[in-house]
C-alpha positions in Angstrom: 192.7 129.0 112.5 190.8 132.0 111.1 188.6 134.4 112.9 185.3 135.2 111.3 183.4 138.3 112.0 179.9 137.3 113.3 177.2 137.0 110.7 179.3 138.5 107.9 177.4 138.8 104.6 176.8 141.3 101.9 175.5 144.4 103.5 177.4 144.4 106.8 181.0 144.4 105.8 183.1 147.4 106.8 183.6 148.5 103.2 181.8 149.0 99.9 183.0 148.5 96.3 183.0 151.5 94.0 183.2 151.3 90.2 186.1 153.2 88.7 184.0 154.1 85.7 180.4 154.9 86.7 180.9 155.3 90.5 178.2 152.7 91.3 178.4 151.4 94.8 178.2 147.6 95.4 177.8 145.5 98.5 180.5 142.8 98.5 179.6 139.2 98.7 183.2 138.2 98.7 183.2 137.1 95.1 182.2 140.1 92.9 184.9 141.1 90.4 183.2 143.6 88.1 180.6 146.3 87.9 177.5 145.3 86.0 177.1 148.8 84.4 177.1 149.2 80.6 180.5 150.8 80.2 184.1 150.0 79.4 186.1 147.5 81.6 186.8 149.1 85.0 188.2 148.0 88.3 186.1 148.1 91.4 187.8 149.9 94.3 187.3 149.5 98.0 185.9 152.3 100.1 186.4 151.7 103.9 184.1 152.8 106.7 186.4 153.5 109.7 183.4 153.5 112.0 182.7 149.8 111.1 186.2 148.6 110.7 187.3 145.6 112.8 189.9 146.1 115.5 193.3 144.8 114.5 193.5 141.1 115.2 197.2 141.2 115.9 199.9 143.8 116.6 202.0 142.7 113.7 201.7 140.9 110.4 199.2 141.3 107.5 196.0 141.5 109.6 197.4 144.4 111.6 195.8 146.3 108.7 192.4 144.5 108.9 190.6 147.8 108.8 192.0 148.5 105.4 191.5 145.0 104.0 188.3 143.7 102.3 188.0 140.7 104.5 185.3 138.9 106.4 187.8 136.8 108.4 191.4 137.2 109.5 194.3 134.8 109.8 196.2 136.2 112.8 199.3 134.0 112.0 199.7 135.5 108.5 203.0 137.6 108.5 203.3 140.9 106.7 206.0 142.9 104.9 209.1 144.2 106.7 210.5 147.7 105.9 214.1 148.6 106.7 216.6 151.2 105.7 219.3 150.0 103.2 222.1 152.5 103.5 224.9 150.2 102.2 222.9 149.2 99.1 221.8 152.8 98.6 225.3 154.0 98.7 226.3 151.5 96.0 223.7 152.7 93.6 223.9 156.4 94.5 220.9 157.0 96.9 221.0 158.6 100.4 217.5 157.6 101.5 216.8 154.1 100.2 214.4 151.9 102.1 213.5 148.3 101.3 210.2 146.6 101.7 211.4 143.0 102.1 208.9 140.3 101.2 210.4 136.9 101.8 212.3 134.8 104.3 214.7 136.7 106.5 214.1 135.8 110.2 216.6 138.3 111.6 214.6 141.1 110.0 211.3 139.6 111.0 210.5 138.6 107.5 208.6 135.3 107.5 206.4 135.1 104.5 205.8 131.4 104.0 206.4 131.2 100.2 209.0 134.0 100.1 207.1 136.6 98.0 204.4 139.3 98.6 202.0 137.0 96.8 201.4 135.5 100.3 199.8 138.9 101.2 197.3 138.7 98.4 196.5 135.0 98.9 195.6 135.5 102.6 193.5 138.6 101.8 191.6 136.9 98.9 190.9 133.9 101.1 189.8 136.2 104.0 187.4 138.0 101.6 185.5 134.8 100.6 182.0 133.9 101.9 181.6 131.0 104.3 181.0 128.3 101.6 183.1 129.5 98.6 183.2 128.0 95.1 186.4 126.4 93.8 188.8 129.3 93.0 190.6 128.9 89.6 194.0 130.6 89.7 196.5 130.8 86.8 200.1 131.5 87.8 203.7 131.7 86.6 204.7 130.2 90.0 204.7 132.6 92.9 201.0 133.2 93.1 200.4 129.4 92.7 202.7 128.7 95.6 201.1 131.4 97.8 197.6 130.2 97.2 198.4 126.5 97.4 200.0 126.9 100.9 197.5 129.4 102.3 194.6 127.2 101.0 196.2 124.1 102.4 196.5 125.7 105.9 193.0 126.9 105.9 191.1 124.3 103.8 189.9 126.4 100.9 189.3 124.6 97.6 191.2 125.8 94.6 192.3 124.7 91.2 195.7 126.1 90.2 197.0 126.1 86.6 200.8 126.6 85.9 203.3 126.0 83.1 205.7 123.2 83.9 208.7 125.4 85.0 206.6 126.9 87.8 206.4 123.6 89.6 210.1 123.9 90.6 209.2 126.7 93.0 206.3 124.9 94.6 208.0 123.3 97.6 206.4 123.5 101.1 206.9 122.4 104.7 204.4 119.7 104.0 202.3 118.3 101.1 199.4 120.5 99.8 196.0 119.4 101.0 193.8 117.4 98.6 191.5 120.5 98.3 194.3 122.1 96.4 194.5 120.7 92.8 197.4 121.7 90.7 197.2 121.4 86.9 200.6 121.4 85.2 200.9 122.3 81.5 203.8 120.3 80.2 205.9 121.3 77.1 206.1 124.8 75.8 203.2 126.4 77.7 203.7 129.9 79.1 202.1 131.9 81.8 199.8 133.4 79.1 198.7 129.9 78.2 197.9 129.2 81.9 195.7 132.3 81.9 193.8 131.2 78.8 193.2 127.7 80.3 191.9 129.2 83.6 189.4 131.4 81.7 187.8 128.1 80.4 188.1 126.2 83.7 186.4 129.0 85.6 183.2 128.2 83.7 183.0 124.7 85.1 180.1 124.1 87.6 181.1 125.1 91.1 184.2 127.0 90.0 184.9 130.7 89.7 187.8 132.8 88.5 189.8 134.2 91.3 190.0 137.3 89.2 193.7 138.5 89.3 194.0 142.3 89.3 190.2 142.6 89.2 190.0 141.1 92.7 190.1 143.9 95.3 191.5 141.4 97.8 194.6 141.0 95.7 195.2 144.7 95.2 194.5 145.7 98.8 196.5 142.8 100.2 199.5 143.8 98.1 198.9 147.4 99.1 199.8 146.6 102.7 203.4 147.1 101.6 202.7 150.8 101.3 200.8 150.8 104.6 203.7 149.2 106.4 206.2 151.6 104.8 204.1 154.6 105.8 204.1 153.4 109.4 207.8 152.9 109.4 208.7 156.1 107.6 206.1 158.3 109.2 205.1 159.5 105.7 204.7 158.2 102.2 207.8 157.6 100.1 208.5 160.0 97.2 209.2 157.1 94.8 208.0 153.5 94.8 209.9 150.9 92.8 208.6 147.4 91.9 209.0 144.8 89.3 205.7 144.0 87.6 204.0 141.5 85.4 200.4 142.6 85.5 201.1 145.6 87.6 198.6 144.5 90.3 201.0 145.1 93.2 201.9 148.6 92.0 198.2 149.5 91.5 197.6 148.2 95.0 200.4 150.3 96.5 199.0 153.4 94.6 195.4 152.8 95.9 196.7 152.3 99.4 198.7 155.6 99.2 195.6 157.4 98.0 193.7 156.2 101.1 196.2 157.1 103.7 197.9 160.3 102.5 197.6 163.4 104.5 196.1 166.6 103.0 198.4 168.0 100.4 200.9 165.1 100.5 201.9 164.0 97.0 201.4 160.4 95.9 204.5 158.3 95.5 205.8 158.2 91.9 205.4 154.7 90.6 208.4 153.2 88.8 207.3 149.8 87.4 210.0 147.6 86.1 210.0 144.8 83.5 212.5 142.3 82.1 213.5 142.5 78.5 213.0 141.1 75.9 209.3 140.5 76.8 208.0 143.7 78.5 204.4 144.4 77.4 203.8 147.2 79.9 207.0 148.9 78.9 206.1 148.7 75.3 202.5 149.9 75.9 203.5 152.9 78.1 206.1 154.0 75.7 203.8 153.4 72.7 206.1 151.0 70.9 203.5 148.5 70.0 202.8 145.0 71.4 205.7 143.0 72.8 206.7 140.1 70.5 205.0 136.9 71.8 207.8 134.7 70.6 210.1 136.3 73.2 208.0 135.4 76.2 210.2 132.5 77.3 213.4 134.5 77.3 213.2 136.8 80.4 215.0 135.5 83.6 212.0 136.7 85.7 209.3 134.5 84.2 206.8 135.7 86.8 206.8 139.1 85.0 205.6 137.7 81.6 202.0 138.6 81.6 200.8 139.0 78.0 197.5 140.7 79.0 198.2 143.2 81.8 195.4 145.6 82.7 196.9 148.6 81.0 193.9 150.5 79.6 191.2 149.3 82.0 189.7 152.1 84.1 191.6 152.2 87.4 194.4 150.1 85.9 198.1 150.6 85.1 197.9 153.5 82.8 195.8 155.6 85.1 198.0 154.8 88.1 201.1 155.8 86.2 199.6 159.0 85.0 198.2 160.0 88.4 201.5 159.4 90.1 203.7 160.8 87.5 205.3 157.4 87.1 207.2 155.5 84.4 207.8 152.0 83.2 211.5 150.9 83.1 213.1 147.9 81.5 216.3 145.9 82.1 217.9 142.8 80.5 218.9 139.5 82.1 222.5 140.5 82.6 221.7 143.6 84.6 219.2 141.5 86.6 221.8 138.9 87.6 224.3 141.7 88.6 221.6 143.3 90.8 220.8 140.0 92.5 224.5 139.6 93.3 224.8 143.2 94.5 221.8 142.8 96.9 223.2 139.6 98.4 226.6 141.2 98.8 225.3 144.4 100.5 222.3 143.0 102.4 223.3 139.5 103.1 220.3 137.6 101.7 219.5 136.1 98.3 216.7 137.6 96.1 214.7 136.3 93.1 215.0 137.5 89.5 212.0 139.8 89.8 213.4 141.6 92.7 216.7 141.8 90.8 214.8 143.5 87.9 213.5 146.2 90.2 216.9 146.9 91.7 218.7 147.0 88.4 216.1 149.3 86.9 216.3 151.6 90.0 220.1 151.7 89.6 219.8 152.7 85.9 217.3 155.4 86.8 219.6 156.9 89.4 222.6 156.9 86.9 220.4 158.5 84.2 219.3 161.3 86.7 215.6 160.2 86.7 215.8 159.6 90.5 217.5 162.2 92.6 220.2 161.1 95.1 218.2 162.6 98.0 214.8 161.2 97.1 213.0 159.0 99.7 212.8 155.8 97.7 210.9 152.6 98.7 212.2 149.5 96.8 209.8 146.6 96.9 211.9 143.4 97.1 209.3 140.7 96.5 211.0 137.3 96.4 213.9 137.0 98.9 215.5 134.4 101.1 214.2 131.4 99.1 217.6 129.8 98.8 218.2 130.3 102.5 214.8 128.9 103.4 215.5 125.8 101.4 218.7 125.3 103.4 217.0 125.8 106.8 213.6 124.2 106.4 212.9 120.7 105.0 210.6 121.2 102.0 208.3 118.8 100.1 207.8 119.2 96.4 204.1 119.6 95.4 202.6 116.7 93.4 200.4 117.8 90.5 196.8 116.6 90.5 197.0 116.5 86.6 199.7 117.0 84.0 198.6 117.8 80.4 200.9 117.8 77.4 200.7 121.2 75.8 199.9 121.0 72.0 201.4 123.5 69.6 198.3 123.7 67.4 196.6 126.5 69.4 193.9 124.2 70.9 195.6 123.8 74.3 193.0 125.5 76.5 190.2 123.4 75.2 192.1 120.2 75.6 193.1 121.1 79.1 189.5 121.9 80.0 188.4 118.5 78.6 191.1 116.7 80.7 190.2 118.6 83.9 186.5 117.9 83.4 187.2 114.2 82.8 189.3 113.9 86.0 186.7 115.8 88.0 184.0 113.4 86.8 186.1 110.5 88.2 186.9 112.2 91.5 184.8 112.1 94.6 181.8 114.4 94.3 182.9 118.0 94.7 186.0 119.5 96.2 184.4 119.1 99.6 185.1 115.4 99.4 188.8 116.2 98.8 189.0 117.8 102.2 
């Protein structure tokens, strides 16, 4: 059950949205994604008013940070990230002060994210930001975001249309079946995450539907930024270096924005080390000015969730600015190093991790060996994707059933064909997503 602030509407929320380019201030209606000013693409950022902030709805979990989340309602049962010191792991890679933000399933540590990645944090925050009668959110995903939104929307009856390439369906297993208000479109064949994004762009134009927005949605960035808030509470200060695997970079941007909000006077911002999985690493190539990543290599990385062909690199307030402001860098490791890092984490910490988290650990270990991270730096490693294998052993899970499967053509006309099939199926469904509830 969610808790809604009384009579919440644009104009009486505890925050405003500020354009990163022109500085225009916007009152949030729970759906706005962009500034309407005549300028280059730019992210909106949240500016919080502490005098109007809601009191924490819980002493732990995600909504402990409600005053720094752009939400009109809270879900008090939503868990949050867990931060712990990882001395044994740090010793193995040459660090004296390594801390881990664990986002997954690890009950002994208090980590109880329902779909085992920090995408749960963004899903609950985006849903908490929505107005009372929202449109159908259209969400493309490589898998983790799809799982997080499908389960959060199921638990709280929020209509959404989720588009995924076929391999992503393997990770969509839940304690119960998704609610009918959650419609999953699976792209069969050779479709990639980038193809799912292109399809979602068209589907968001359907009547009664709206793009969830990805990195443009302040709910996503601020929800993911709670990893930094939790770390600062545990450490008593900001870390010196923040390490995370990235596809779009949304989580790293969110961590950077959170650090800007809470740092004390004169405290330096954490250096961002964003990590990608070769051979398809668009942000690595863009940051190091090596040209675009070859699209034909998109299926090869082990961490498929990191394969975003259109990351927000040049947008105002996006990846490039966050890297420059923090003195950060983009690192890259191959599949072999990723597998070795996954095994090392399980050996030293006692819990399984996903390939994306393995990418982050492998890249950090490389950076330490190369002297780019000092042995005594205070490092926060974001492990997003952990304990999934353990959860599957401990909790009976149900595989999600697609609402629609569409064969992916190789002629470049896939998005249009998917949109046609979705429109056809919607026309034969009960009127509106409301009926699906």
